[in-house]
N, CA, C and O atoms as CSV, one atom per row, in Angstrom:
chain,resi,resn,atom,element,x,y,z
A,1,MET,N,N,-13.978,2.634,2.019
A,1,MET,CA,C,-12.640,2.388,1.516
A,1,MET,C,C,-11.675,3.439,2.031
A,1,MET,O,O,-10.508,3.147,2.291
A,2,LYS,N,N,-12.171,4.682,2.179
A,2,LYS,CA,C,-11.300,5.721,2.708
A,2,LYS,C,C,-10.832,5.351,4.120
A,2,LYS,O,O,-9.717,5.690,4.518
A,3,LEU,N,N,-11.686,4.660,4.868
A,3,LEU,CA,C,-11.290,4.232,6.213
A,3,LEU,C,C,-10.115,3.261,6.159
A,3,LEU,O,O,-9.235,3.301,7.018
A,4,ALA,N,N,-10.099,2.402,5.164
A,4,ALA,CA,C,-8.978,1.464,5.031
A,4,ALA,C,C,-7.685,2.207,4.751
A,4,ALA,O,O,-6.637,1.863,5.299
A,5,ALA,N,N,-7.753,3.219,3.906
A,5,ALA,CA,C,-6.559,4.006,3.604
A,5,ALA,C,C,-6.089,4.748,4.846
A,5,ALA,O,O,-4.889,4.822,5.113
A,6,ILE,N,N,-7.025,5.292,5.598
A,6,ILE,CA,C,-6.672,5.985,6.842
A,6,ILE,C,C,-6.081,5.010,7.852
A,6,ILE,O,O,-5.136,5.344,8.565
A,7,ALA,N,N,-6.640,3.805,7.910
A,7,ALA,CA,C,-6.107,2.787,8.839
A,7,ALA,C,C,-4.662,2.451,8.508
A,7,ALA,O,O,-3.834,2.314,9.408
A,8,ALA,N,N,-4.355,2.318,7.225
A,8,ALA,CA,C,-2.967,2.036,6.822
A,8,ALA,C,C,-2.061,3.180,7.240
A,8,ALA,O,O,-0.952,2.955,7.724
A,9,LEU,N,N,-2.526,4.394,7.056
A,9,LEU,CA,C,-1.738,5.569,7.426
A,9,LEU,C,C,-1.493,5.602,8.939
A,9,LEU,O,O,-0.374,5.871,9.377
A,10,ILE,N,N,-2.510,5.336,9.722
A,10,ILE,CA,C,-2.372,5.325,11.182
A,10,ILE,C,C,-1.425,4.219,11.624
A,10,ILE,O,O,-0.590,4.431,12.503
A,11,LEU,N,N,-1.550,3.037,11.021
A,11,LEU,CA,C,-0.675,1.925,11.375
A,11,LEU,C,C,0.787,2.290,11.208
A,11,LEU,O,O,1.599,2.057,12.103
A,12,PHE,N,N,1.119,2.858,10.068
A,12,PHE,CA,C,2.515,3.175,9.793
A,12,PHE,C,C,2.964,4.399,10.578
A,12,PHE,O,O,4.133,4.494,10.954
A,13,SER,N,N,2.058,5.334,10.832
A,13,SER,CA,C,2.463,6.533,11.557
A,13,SER,C,C,2.719,6.243,13.029
A,13,SER,O,O,3.321,7.055,13.733
A,14,SER,N,N,2.262,5.088,13.492
A,14,SER,CA,C,2.480,4.733,14.899
A,14,SER,C,C,3.869,4.162,15.153
A,14,SER,O,O,4.219,3.864,16.295
A,15,ILE,N,N,4.661,4.009,14.097
A,15,ILE,CA,C,6.017,3.468,14.260
A,15,ILE,C,C,6.828,4.409,15.138
A,15,ILE,O,O,6.939,5.601,14.854
A,16,GLY,N,N,7.382,3.871,16.187
A,16,GLY,CA,C,8.185,4.676,17.090
A,16,GLY,C,C,9.642,4.255,17.094
A,16,GLY,O,O,10.440,4.819,17.843
A,17,CYS,N,N,9.997,3.307,16.302
A,17,CYS,CA,C,11.364,2.801,16.148
A,17,CYS,C,C,11.913,2.138,17.398
A,17,CYS,O,O,13.127,1.968,17.516
A,18,LYS,N,N,11.058,1.762,18.326
A,18,LYS,CA,C,11.541,0.991,19.457
A,18,LYS,C,C,11.858,-0.426,18.984
A,18,LYS,O,O,12.793,-1.063,19.468
A,19,ASP,N,N,11.070,-0.899,18.041
A,19,ASP,CA,C,11.279,-2.213,17.443
A,19,ASP,C,C,10.931,-2.103,15.958
A,19,ASP,O,O,9.819,-2.444,15.556
A,20,PRO,N,N,11.870,-1.633,15.149
A,20,PRO,CA,C,11.559,-1.401,13.737
A,20,PRO,C,C,11.051,-2.645,13.008
A,20,PRO,O,O,10.218,-2.540,12.107
A,21,TYR,N,N,11.547,-3.818,13.393
A,21,TYR,CA,C,11.072,-5.041,12.732
A,21,TYR,C,C,9.589,-5.249,13.012
A,21,TYR,O,O,8.804,-5.435,12.082
A,22,ALA,N,N,9.204,-5.220,14.268
A,22,ALA,CA,C,7.801,-5.438,14.623
A,22,ALA,C,C,6.921,-4.347,14.018
A,22,ALA,O,O,5.826,-4.624,13.528
A,23,ASP,N,N,7.403,-3.118,14.054
A,23,ASP,CA,C,6.617,-2.011,13.527
A,23,ASP,C,C,6.426,-2.111,12.014
A,23,ASP,O,O,5.319,-1.898,11.518
A,24,THR,N,N,7.478,-2.428,11.285
A,24,THR,CA,C,7.344,-2.533,9.831
A,24,THR,C,C,6.544,-3.777,9.443
A,24,THR,O,O,5.791,-3.747,8.470
A,25,ALA,N,N,6.699,-4.858,10.189
A,25,ALA,CA,C,5.908,-6.066,9.918
A,25,ALA,C,C,4.426,-5.788,10.148
A,25,ALA,O,O,3.575,-6.233,9.378
A,26,LYS,N,N,4.124,-5.048,11.215
A,26,LYS,CA,C,2.736,-4.675,11.496
A,26,LYS,C,C,2.192,-3.785,10.382
A,26,LYS,O,O,1.049,-3.947,9.955
A,27,ALA,N,N,2.998,-2.861,9.921
A,27,ALA,CA,C,2.576,-1.976,8.836
A,27,ALA,C,C,2.337,-2.772,7.552
A,27,ALA,O,O,1.347,-2.539,6.859
A,28,ALA,N,N,3.229,-3.705,7.230
A,28,ALA,CA,C,3.058,-4.522,6.025
A,28,ALA,C,C,1.769,-5.326,6.095
A,28,ALA,O,O,1.067,-5.475,5.094
A,29,SER,N,N,1.462,-5.839,7.270
A,29,SER,CA,C,0.222,-6.587,7.458
A,29,SER,C,C,-0.990,-5.671,7.293
A,29,SER,O,O,-1.983,-6.052,6.672
A,30,GLY,N,N,-0.905,-4.479,7.844
A,30,GLY,CA,C,-1.999,-3.513,7.703
A,30,GLY,C,C,-2.208,-3.103,6.255
A,30,GLY,O,O,-3.341,-2.924,5.808
A,31,ILE,N,N,-1.121,-2.957,5.534
A,31,ILE,CA,C,-1.216,-2.611,4.111
A,31,ILE,C,C,-1.862,-3.768,3.344
A,31,ILE,O,O,-2.674,-3.540,2.448
A,32,ALA,N,N,-1.507,-4.995,3.689
A,32,ALA,CA,C,-2.136,-6.161,3.041
A,32,ALA,C,C,-3.636,-6.156,3.295
A,32,ALA,O,O,-4.422,-6.459,2.397
A,33,ASP,N,N,-4.032,-5.815,4.510
A,33,ASP,CA,C,-5.463,-5.729,4.833
A,33,ASP,C,C,-6.142,-4.635,4.007
A,33,ASP,O,O,-7.260,-4.817,3.524
A,34,THR,N,N,-5.462,-3.500,3.850
A,34,THR,CA,C,-6.007,-2.403,3.052
A,34,THR,C,C,-6.187,-2.827,1.601
A,34,THR,O,O,-7.190,-2.491,0.971
A,35,ILE,N,N,-5.224,-3.559,1.077
A,35,ILE,CA,C,-5.319,-4.051,-0.301
A,35,ILE,C,C,-6.499,-5.015,-0.431
A,35,ILE,O,O,-7.244,-4.955,-1.409
A,36,ALA,N,N,-6.670,-5.893,0.540
A,36,ALA,CA,C,-7.793,-6.830,0.518
A,36,ALA,C,C,-9.118,-6.066,0.527
A,36,ALA,O,O,-10.058,-6.434,-0.177
A,37,GLN,N,N,-9.185,-5.009,1.324
A,37,GLN,CA,C,-10.399,-4.189,1.351
A,37,GLN,C,C,-10.578,-3.471,0.016
A,37,GLN,O,O,-11.704,-3.237,-0.423
A,38,GLY,N,N,-9.473,-3.127,-0.619
A,38,GLY,CA,C,-9.535,-2.514,-1.937
A,38,GLY,C,C,-10.162,-3.459,-2.957
A,38,GLY,O,O,-10.999,-3.045,-3.760
A,39,TYR,N,N,-9.755,-4.733,-2.925
A,39,TYR,CA,C,-10.349,-5.726,-3.822
A,39,TYR,C,C,-11.865,-5.808,-3.594
A,39,TYR,O,O,-12.646,-5.850,-4.545
A,40,ALA,N,N,-12.265,-5.829,-2.310
A,40,ALA,CA,C,-13.691,-5.899,-1.990
A,40,ALA,C,C,-14.423,-4.657,-2.491
A,40,ALA,O,O,-15.547,-4.760,-2.983
A,41,SER,N,N,-13.806,-3.497,-2.373
A,41,SER,CA,C,-14.420,-2.262,-2.854
A,41,SER,C,C,-14.600,-2.282,-4.363
A,41,SER,O,O,-15.608,-1.798,-4.878
A,42,VAL,N,N,-13.628,-2.839,-5.072
A,42,VAL,CA,C,-13.739,-2.937,-6.529
A,42,VAL,C,C,-14.957,-3.783,-6.882
A,42,VAL,O,O,-15.741,-3.415,-7.757
A,43,GLN,N,N,-15.114,-4.900,-6.210
A,43,GLN,CA,C,-16.266,-5.760,-6.504
A,43,GLN,C,C,-17.568,-5.036,-6.192
A,43,GLN,O,O,-18.531,-5.155,-6.949
A,44,THR,N,N,-17.615,-4.296,-5.103
A,44,THR,CA,C,-18.810,-3.529,-4.757
A,44,THR,C,C,-19.117,-2.497,-5.837
A,44,THR,O,O,-20.276,-2.313,-6.210
A,45,LEU,N,N,-18.092,-1.831,-6.338
A,45,LEU,CA,C,-18.281,-0.828,-7.387
A,45,LEU,C,C,-18.756,-1.469,-8.693
A,45,LEU,O,O,-19.544,-0.872,-9.426
A,46,VAL,N,N,-18.281,-2.676,-8.985
A,46,VAL,CA,C,-18.759,-3.393,-10.175
A,46,VAL,C,C,-20.224,-3.769,-9.987
A,46,VAL,O,O,-21.044,-3.568,-10.883
A,47,ASN,N,N,-20.548,-4.315,-8.818
A,47,ASN,CA,C,-21.922,-4.740,-8.550
A,47,ASN,C,C,-22.904,-3.578,-8.623
A,47,ASN,O,O,-24.055,-3.755,-9.023
A,48,SER,N,N,-22.451,-2.395,-8.237
A,48,SER,CA,C,-23.337,-1.220,-8.267
A,48,SER,C,C,-23.404,-0.589,-9.655
A,48,SER,O,O,-24.197,0.324,-9.887
A,49,GLY,N,N,-22.571,-1.073,-10.578
A,49,GLY,CA,C,-22.555,-0.527,-11.926
A,49,GLY,C,C,-21.682,0.710,-12.073
A,49,GLY,O,O,-21.654,1.335,-13.133
A,50,THR,N,N,-20.974,1.060,-11.013
A,50,THR,CA,C,-20.109,2.243,-11.037
A,50,THR,C,C,-18.844,1.995,-11.833
A,50,THR,O,O,-18.344,2.888,-12.518
A,51,LEU,N,N,-18.327,0.777,-11.740
A,51,LEU,CA,C,-17.139,0.383,-12.512
A,51,LEU,C,C,-17.548,-0.629,-13.568
A,51,LEU,O,O,-18.356,-1.522,-13.311
A,52,THR,N,N,-16.986,-0.482,-14.751
A,52,THR,CA,C,-17.177,-1.504,-15.774
A,52,THR,C,C,-16.221,-2.656,-15.477
A,52,THR,O,O,-15.274,-2.506,-14.705
A,53,LYS,N,N,-16.473,-3.780,-16.084
A,53,LYS,CA,C,-15.571,-4.920,-15.872
A,53,LYS,C,C,-14.158,-4.615,-16.357
A,53,LYS,O,O,-13.206,-4.970,-15.662
A,54,PRO,N,N,-13.967,-3.972,-17.523
A,54,PRO,CA,C,-12.592,-3.634,-17.922
A,54,PRO,C,C,-11.909,-2.681,-16.926
A,54,PRO,O,O,-10.712,-2.805,-16.667
A,55,GLU,N,N,-12.670,-1.736,-16.374
A,55,GLU,CA,C,-12.094,-0.835,-15.367
A,55,GLU,C,C,-11.720,-1.609,-14.115
A,55,GLU,O,O,-10.672,-1.368,-13.515
A,56,ALA,N,N,-12.573,-2.534,-13.727
A,56,ALA,CA,C,-12.291,-3.347,-12.539
A,56,ALA,C,C,-11.029,-4.181,-12.744
A,56,ALA,O,O,-10.233,-4.348,-11.820
A,57,ILE,N,N,-10.852,-4.696,-13.943
A,57,ILE,CA,C,-9.646,-5.476,-14.241
A,57,ILE,C,C,-8.413,-4.584,-14.128
A,57,ILE,O,O,-7.378,-5.010,-13.615
A,58,SER,N,N,-8.526,-3.357,-14.603
A,58,SER,CA,C,-7.425,-2.393,-14.513
A,58,SER,C,C,-7.062,-2.113,-13.054
A,58,SER,O,O,-5.889,-2.142,-12.681
A,59,VAL,N,N,-8.076,-1.843,-12.241
A,59,VAL,CA,C,-7.840,-1.542,-10.823
A,59,VAL,C,C,-7.310,-2.781,-10.105
A,59,VAL,O,O,-6.383,-2.683,-9.301
A,60,ALA,N,N,-7.886,-3.933,-10.389
A,60,ALA,CA,C,-7.425,-5.172,-9.756
A,60,ALA,C,C,-5.971,-5.460,-10.124
A,60,ALA,O,O,-5.211,-5.981,-9.308
A,61,GLY,N,N,-5.589,-5.121,-11.347
A,61,GLY,CA,C,-4.193,-5.297,-11.750
A,61,GLY,C,C,-3.259,-4.448,-10.910
A,61,GLY,O,O,-2.196,-4.912,-10.497
A,62,TYR,N,N,-3.652,-3.199,-10.652
A,62,TYR,CA,C,-2.821,-2.335,-9.802
A,62,TYR,C,C,-2.784,-2.880,-8.368
A,62,TYR,O,O,-1.732,-2.879,-7.730
A,63,LEU,N,N,-3.922,-3.339,-7.870
A,63,LEU,CA,C,-3.948,-3.896,-6.511
A,63,LEU,C,C,-3.065,-5.139,-6.413
A,63,LEU,O,O,-2.385,-5.340,-5.407
A,64,LYS,N,N,-3.074,-5.972,-7.455
A,64,LYS,CA,C,-2.198,-7.150,-7.451
A,64,LYS,C,C,-0.738,-6.714,-7.452
A,64,LYS,O,O,0.081,-7.255,-6.708
A,65,PHE,N,N,-0.419,-5.736,-8.290
A,65,PHE,CA,C,0.932,-5.198,-8.345
A,65,PHE,C,C,1.344,-4.687,-6.956
A,65,PHE,O,O,2.452,-4.959,-6.493
A,66,THR,N,N,0.444,-3.944,-6.298
A,66,THR,CA,C,0.719,-3.402,-4.966
A,66,THR,C,C,0.859,-4.530,-3.946
A,66,THR,O,O,1.726,-4.476,-3.074
A,67,ASN,N,N,0.016,-5.540,-4.052
A,67,ASN,CA,C,0.100,-6.675,-3.139
A,67,ASN,C,C,1.422,-7.415,-3.311
A,67,ASN,O,O,2.052,-7.805,-2.328
A,68,ASP,N,N,1.840,-7.607,-4.559
A,68,ASP,CA,C,3.129,-8.260,-4.817
A,68,ASP,C,C,4.278,-7.440,-4.229
A,68,ASP,O,O,5.232,-7.998,-3.686
A,69,ALA,N,N,4.182,-6.105,-4.342
A,69,ALA,CA,C,5.211,-5.234,-3.764
A,69,ALA,C,C,5.196,-5.325,-2.233
A,69,ALA,O,O,6.248,-5.254,-1.597
A,70,ASP,N,N,4.004,-5.484,-1.643
A,70,ASP,CA,C,3.904,-5.630,-0.189
A,70,ASP,C,C,4.531,-6.946,0.258
A,70,ASP,O,O,5.188,-6.998,1.297
A,71,ILE,N,N,4.334,-7.995,-0.510
A,71,ILE,CA,C,4.964,-9.286,-0.191
A,71,ILE,C,C,6.488,-9.149,-0.259
A,71,ILE,O,O,7.198,-9.671,0.600
A,72,ALA,N,N,6.985,-8.453,-1.273
A,72,ALA,CA,C,8.428,-8.214,-1.379
A,72,ALA,C,C,8.928,-7.378,-0.200
A,72,ALA,O,O,10.033,-7.596,0.297
A,73,PHE,N,N,8.106,-6.415,0.246
A,73,PHE,CA,C,8.425,-5.591,1.414
A,73,PHE,C,C,8.556,-6.476,2.653
A,73,PHE,O,O,9.501,-6.330,3.428
A,74,GLU,N,N,7.609,-7.390,2.834
A,74,GLU,CA,C,7.660,-8.301,3.981
A,74,GLU,C,C,8.921,-9.170,3.928
A,74,GLU,O,O,9.580,-9.379,4.946
A,75,THR,N,N,9.243,-9.663,2.762
A,75,THR,CA,C,10.456,-10.476,2.589
A,75,THR,C,C,11.693,-9.657,2.926
A,75,THR,O,O,12.609,-10.143,3.588
A,76,CYS,N,N,11.711,-8.416,2.467
A,76,CYS,CA,C,12.852,-7.533,2.721
A,76,CYS,C,C,13.024,-7.290,4.225
A,76,CYS,O,O,14.136,-7.378,4.745
A,77,ILE,N,N,11.929,-6.985,4.916
A,77,ILE,CA,C,12.076,-6.699,6.360
A,77,ILE,C,C,12.462,-7.957,7.130
A,77,ILE,O,O,13.177,-7.871,8.128
A,78,ASP,N,N,11.999,-9.123,6.681
A,78,ASP,CA,C,12.428,-10.370,7.327
A,78,ASP,C,C,13.928,-10.588,7.127
A,78,ASP,O,O,14.623,-11.033,8.040
A,79,THR,N,N,14.418,-10.273,5.936
A,79,THR,CA,C,15.846,-10.409,5.638
A,79,THR,C,C,16.673,-9.460,6.503
A,79,THR,O,O,17.713,-9.843,7.038
A,80,VAL,N,N,16.201,-8.216,6.634
A,80,VAL,CA,C,16.917,-7.236,7.463
A,80,VAL,C,C,16.901,-7.676,8.930
A,80,VAL,O,O,17.878,-7.486,9.655
A,81,HIS,N,N,15.790,-8.260,9.352
A,81,HIS,CA,C,15.695,-8.730,10.736
A,81,HIS,C,C,16.717,-9.842,11.003
A,81,HIS,O,O,17.336,-9.881,12.067
A,82,LYS,N,N,16.884,-10.734,10.038
A,82,LYS,CA,C,17.820,-11.854,10.199
A,82,LYS,C,C,19.272,-11.417,10.022
A,82,LYS,O,O,20.177,-12.000,10.619
A,83,ASN,N,N,19.490,-10.395,9.204
A,83,ASN,CA,C,20.835,-9.874,8.934
A,83,ASN,C,C,20.810,-8.357,9.075
A,83,ASN,O,O,20.827,-7.639,8.075
A,84,PRO,N,N,20.770,-7.860,10.325
A,84,PRO,CA,C,20.598,-6.416,10.538
A,84,PRO,C,C,21.680,-5.577,9.867
A,84,PRO,O,O,22.863,-5.918,9.866
A,85,LYS,N,N,21.221,-4.458,9.295
A,85,LYS,CA,C,22.157,-3.485,8.746
A,85,LYS,C,C,21.536,-2.106,8.904
A,85,LYS,O,O,20.316,-1.955,8.837
A,86,ALA,N,N,22.357,-1.125,9.110
A,86,ALA,CA,C,21.886,0.237,9.316
A,86,ALA,C,C,21.065,0.685,8.114
A,86,ALA,O,O,21.485,0.527,6.968
A,87,GLY,N,N,19.909,1.236,8.383
A,87,GLY,CA,C,19.050,1.761,7.326
A,87,GLY,C,C,18.293,0.702,6.553
A,87,GLY,O,O,17.638,1.018,5.560
A,88,GLY,N,N,18.365,-0.539,6.981
A,88,GLY,CA,C,17.735,-1.639,6.251
A,88,GLY,C,C,16.225,-1.524,6.142
A,88,GLY,O,O,15.665,-1.701,5.060
A,89,TYR,N,N,15.562,-1.228,7.252
A,89,TYR,CA,C,14.104,-1.134,7.228
A,89,TYR,C,C,13.655,0.059,6.386
A,89,TYR,O,O,12.677,-0.025,5.644
A,90,THR,N,N,14.373,1.154,6.511
A,90,THR,CA,C,14.058,2.338,5.710
A,90,THR,C,C,14.230,2.023,4.227
A,90,THR,O,O,13.409,2.426,3.404
A,91,SER,N,N,15.274,1.319,3.895
A,91,SER,CA,C,15.523,0.938,2.506
A,91,SER,C,C,14.387,0.066,1.972
A,91,SER,O,O,13.947,0.250,0.837
A,92,CYS,N,N,13.916,-0.872,2.775
A,92,CYS,CA,C,12.807,-1.735,2.361
A,92,CYS,C,C,11.557,-0.898,2.079
A,92,CYS,O,O,10.897,-1.079,1.056
A,93,ALA,N,N,11.244,0.012,2.988
A,93,ALA,CA,C,10.058,0.852,2.821
A,93,ALA,C,C,10.199,1.769,1.606
A,93,ALA,O,O,9.235,1.980,0.870
A,94,GLN,N,N,11.394,2.311,1.398
A,94,GLN,CA,C,11.620,3.201,0.265
A,94,GLN,C,C,11.487,2.448,-1.063
A,94,GLN,O,O,10.945,2.983,-2.031
A,95,THR,N,N,11.975,1.223,-1.106
A,95,THR,CA,C,11.852,0.402,-2.316
A,95,THR,C,C,10.381,0.120,-2.614
A,95,THR,O,O,9.953,0.187,-3.766
A,96,PHE,N,N,9.619,-0.192,-1.584
A,96,PHE,CA,C,8.184,-0.437,-1.734
A,96,PHE,C,C,7.505,0.825,-2.262
A,96,PHE,O,O,6.723,0.765,-3.210
A,97,LEU,N,N,7.807,1.965,-1.645
A,97,LEU,CA,C,7.207,3.233,-2.065
A,97,LEU,C,C,7.538,3.536,-3.528
A,97,LEU,O,O,6.659,3.921,-4.299
A,98,THR,N,N,8.783,3.365,-3.901
A,98,THR,CA,C,9.200,3.635,-5.279
A,98,THR,C,C,8.437,2.742,-6.264
A,98,THR,O,O,8.065,3.183,-7.351
A,99,ALA,N,N,8.212,1.497,-5.878
A,99,ALA,CA,C,7.498,0.565,-6.757
A,99,ALA,C,C,6.057,0.997,-6.985
A,99,ALA,O,O,5.588,1.014,-8.123
A,100,ILE,N,N,5.352,1.346,-5.915
A,100,ILE,CA,C,3.919,1.615,-6.077
A,100,ILE,C,C,3.588,3.057,-6.422
A,100,ILE,O,O,2.507,3.337,-6.939
A,101,ASP,N,N,4.506,3.976,-6.142
A,101,ASP,CA,C,4.268,5.373,-6.493
A,101,ASP,C,C,4.908,5.649,-7.855
A,101,ASP,O,O,5.618,6.635,-8.050
A,102,ASN,N,N,4.632,4.753,-8.771
A,102,ASN,CA,C,5.227,4.772,-10.098
A,102,ASN,C,C,4.198,5.351,-11.073
A,102,ASN,O,O,3.156,4.735,-11.297
A,103,PRO,N,N,4.468,6.512,-11.650
A,103,PRO,CA,C,3.497,7.126,-12.561
A,103,PRO,C,C,3.070,6.214,-13.716
A,103,PRO,O,O,1.925,6.281,-14.164
A,104,THR,N,N,3.964,5.379,-14.190
A,104,THR,CA,C,3.617,4.464,-15.275
A,104,THR,C,C,2.565,3.465,-14.819
A,104,THR,O,O,1.597,3.204,-15.534
A,105,GLU,N,N,2.756,2.907,-13.625
A,105,GLU,CA,C,1.767,1.958,-13.088
A,105,GLU,C,C,0.452,2.665,-12.775
A,105,GLU,O,O,-0.622,2.166,-13.111
A,106,LEU,N,N,0.538,3.819,-12.134
A,106,LEU,CA,C,-0.669,4.555,-11.773
A,106,LEU,C,C,-1.463,4.963,-13.016
A,106,LEU,O,O,-2.693,5.009,-12.972
A,107,ALA,N,N,-0.784,5.256,-14.108
A,107,ALA,CA,C,-1.456,5.663,-15.349
A,107,ALA,C,C,-2.235,4.512,-15.987
A,107,ALA,O,O,-3.106,4.750,-16.823
A,108,LEU,N,N,-1.939,3.292,-15.613
A,108,LEU,CA,C,-2.661,2.143,-16.157
A,108,LEU,C,C,-4.078,2.029,-15.608
A,108,LEU,O,O,-4.914,1.322,-16.171
A,109,ILE,N,N,-4.345,2.724,-14.508
A,109,ILE,CA,C,-5.670,2.662,-13.896
A,109,ILE,C,C,-6.577,3.625,-14.654
A,109,ILE,O,O,-6.384,4.840,-14.616
A,110,LYS,N,N,-7.559,3.069,-15.335
A,110,LYS,CA,C,-8.495,3.866,-16.125
A,110,LYS,C,C,-9.898,3.696,-15.546
A,110,LYS,O,O,-10.493,2.624,-15.651
A,111,VAL,N,N,-10.426,4.767,-14.932
A,111,VAL,CA,C,-11.770,4.742,-14.357
A,111,VAL,C,C,-12.478,6.027,-14.753
A,111,VAL,O,O,-11.987,7.120,-14.468
A,112,LYS,N,N,-13.632,5.906,-15.409
A,112,LYS,CA,C,-14.357,7.082,-15.895
A,112,LYS,C,C,-15.211,7.746,-14.818
A,112,LYS,O,O,-15.241,8.973,-14.725
A,113,ASP,N,N,-15.897,6.962,-14.014
A,113,ASP,CA,C,-16.800,7.515,-13.004
A,113,ASP,C,C,-16.000,8.285,-11.958
A,113,ASP,O,O,-15.046,7.756,-11.387
A,114,THR,N,N,-16.386,9.524,-11.710
A,114,THR,CA,C,-15.641,10.396,-10.794
A,114,THR,C,C,-15.586,9.827,-9.382
A,114,THR,O,O,-14.522,9.819,-8.764
A,115,ASN,N,N,-16.715,9.351,-8.862
A,115,ASN,CA,C,-16.729,8.805,-7.500
A,115,ASN,C,C,-15.875,7.542,-7.395
A,115,ASN,O,O,-15.138,7.359,-6.427
A,116,ALA,N,N,-15.982,6.683,-8.394
A,116,ALA,CA,C,-15.168,5.461,-8.390
A,116,ALA,C,C,-13.694,5.816,-8.502
A,116,ALA,O,O,-12.855,5.196,-7.848
A,117,ASN,N,N,-13.374,6.804,-9.322
A,117,ASN,CA,C,-11.990,7.235,-9.478
A,117,ASN,C,C,-11.439,7.750,-8.150
A,117,ASN,O,O,-10.287,7.482,-7.810
A,118,GLN,N,N,-12.258,8.487,-7.400
A,118,GLN,CA,C,-11.827,8.986,-6.087
A,118,GLN,C,C,-11.598,7.833,-5.114
A,118,GLN,O,O,-10.654,7.860,-4.325
A,119,THR,N,N,-12.456,6.828,-5.169
A,119,THR,CA,C,-12.292,5.670,-4.287
A,119,THR,C,C,-10.993,4.936,-4.601
A,119,THR,O,O,-10.231,4.582,-3.702
A,120,VAL,N,N,-10.757,4.714,-5.890
A,120,VAL,CA,C,-9.528,4.027,-6.305
A,120,VAL,C,C,-8.307,4.849,-5.923
A,120,VAL,O,O,-7.321,4.303,-5.428
A,121,ALA,N,N,-8.364,6.157,-6.147
A,121,ALA,CA,C,-7.242,7.034,-5.795
A,121,ALA,C,C,-6.986,7.007,-4.289
A,121,ALA,O,O,-5.836,7.074,-3.854
A,122,SER,N,N,-8.052,6.910,-3.492
A,122,SER,CA,C,-7.861,6.879,-2.034
A,122,SER,C,C,-7.155,5.608,-1.591
A,122,SER,O,O,-6.403,5.627,-0.617
A,123,ILE,N,N,-7.387,4.503,-2.291
A,123,ILE,CA,C,-6.692,3.251,-1.975
A,123,ILE,C,C,-5.199,3.432,-2.204
A,123,ILE,O,O,-4.381,3.170,-1.322
A,124,ALA,N,N,-4.859,3.886,-3.412
A,124,ALA,CA,C,-3.443,4.051,-3.772
A,124,ALA,C,C,-2.779,5.095,-2.881
A,124,ALA,O,O,-1.685,4.866,-2.366
A,125,GLN,N,N,-3.427,6.227,-2.700
A,125,GLN,CA,C,-2.822,7.303,-1.906
A,125,GLN,C,C,-2.722,6.931,-0.427
A,125,GLN,O,O,-1.812,7.385,0.266
A,126,GLY,N,N,-3.650,6.110,0.057
A,126,GLY,CA,C,-3.572,5.667,1.448
A,126,GLY,C,C,-2.325,4.846,1.711
A,126,GLY,O,O,-1.641,5.046,2.714
A,127,VAL,N,N,-2.034,3.929,0.815
A,127,VAL,CA,C,-0.838,3.097,0.976
A,127,VAL,C,C,0.420,3.933,0.757
A,127,VAL,O,O,1.385,3.808,1.511
A,128,ILE,N,N,0.417,4.780,-0.265
A,128,ILE,CA,C,1.573,5.638,-0.537
A,128,ILE,C,C,1.832,6.582,0.637
A,128,ILE,O,O,2.972,6.748,1.071
A,129,GLY,N,N,0.766,7.197,1.144
A,129,GLY,CA,C,0.905,8.109,2.290
A,129,GLY,C,C,1.415,7.388,3.529
A,129,GLY,O,O,2.241,7.919,4.271
A,130,ALA,N,N,0.914,6.167,3.748
A,130,ALA,CA,C,1.379,5.395,4.901
A,130,ALA,C,C,2.866,5.111,4.801
A,130,ALA,O,O,3.595,5.204,5.789
A,131,LEU,N,N,3.305,4.770,3.617
A,131,LEU,CA,C,4.738,4.494,3.439
A,131,LEU,C,C,5.579,5.750,3.636
A,131,LEU,O,O,6.652,5.683,4.237
A,132,GLN,N,N,5.114,6.886,3.145
A,132,GLN,CA,C,5.844,8.125,3.324
A,132,GLN,C,C,5.987,8.475,4.801
A,132,GLN,O,O,7.067,8.858,5.252
A,133,VAL,N,N,4.902,8.344,5.548
A,133,VAL,CA,C,4.937,8.610,6.988
A,133,VAL,C,C,5.848,7.603,7.680
A,133,VAL,O,O,6.641,7.959,8.551
A,134,GLY,N,N,5.719,6.341,7.278
A,134,GLY,CA,C,6.544,5.297,7.891
A,134,GLY,C,C,8.023,5.502,7.674
A,134,GLY,O,O,8.824,5.276,8.581
A,135,ILE,N,N,8.394,5.925,6.487
A,135,ILE,CA,C,9.808,6.174,6.202
A,135,ILE,C,C,10.333,7.272,7.112
A,135,ILE,O,O,11.435,7.159,7.648
A,136,SER,N,N,9.559,8.325,7.288
A,136,SER,CA,C,9.965,9.401,8.197
A,136,SER,C,C,10.071,8.903,9.632
A,136,SER,O,O,11.005,9.249,10.356
A,137,SER,N,N,9.101,8.085,10.032
A,137,SER,CA,C,9.068,7.579,11.410
A,137,SER,C,C,10.211,6.616,11.707
A,137,SER,O,O,10.658,6.512,12.849
A,138,LEU,N,N,10.679,5.918,10.692
A,138,LEU,CA,C,11.770,4.969,10.906
A,138,LEU,C,C,13.069,5.677,11.270
A,138,LEU,O,O,13.935,5.096,11.924
A,139,GLY,N,N,13.199,6.892,10.860
A,139,GLY,CA,C,14.388,7.682,11.197
A,139,GLY,C,C,15.681,7.026,10.787
A,139,GLY,O,O,16.687,7.151,11.486
A,140,GLY,N,N,15.676,6.327,9.663
A,140,GLY,CA,C,16.914,5.720,9.171
A,140,GLY,C,C,17.199,4.336,9.712
A,140,GLY,O,O,18.262,3.777,9.439
A,141,ALA,N,N,16.263,3.760,10.484
A,141,ALA,CA,C,16.489,2.413,11.055
A,141,ALA,C,C,16.473,1.358,9.979
A,141,ALA,O,O,16.644,0.175,10.272
């Protein structure tokens, strides 16, 4: 799972602003893939007995929330692409980051097992870190 988080970070860090639309769309797709891998990791942790079913529901809820925010991010970048405006892509990424790096949402994730908690944290931090790097890389585009 840590590899998925690293992949999301690499995807977004590769943004060079030559084509902010293509770069942000690629990043959104990579983040969606990371979320899908997160869902698979949750099931693996349940199957191994590391996560309880209530904990898995909690984590899956956060992943759904993050996935919904990623869909909104994709919609936002498509809108900016069709109606370009200065700082539009950066604004989309910042809105996504603000949504998922929300202490209230993050506090809803309850996992007792230390290893499982680290895995779940790596999913969230991978996407958050990717967005932070991406916002810097966009340079206001």
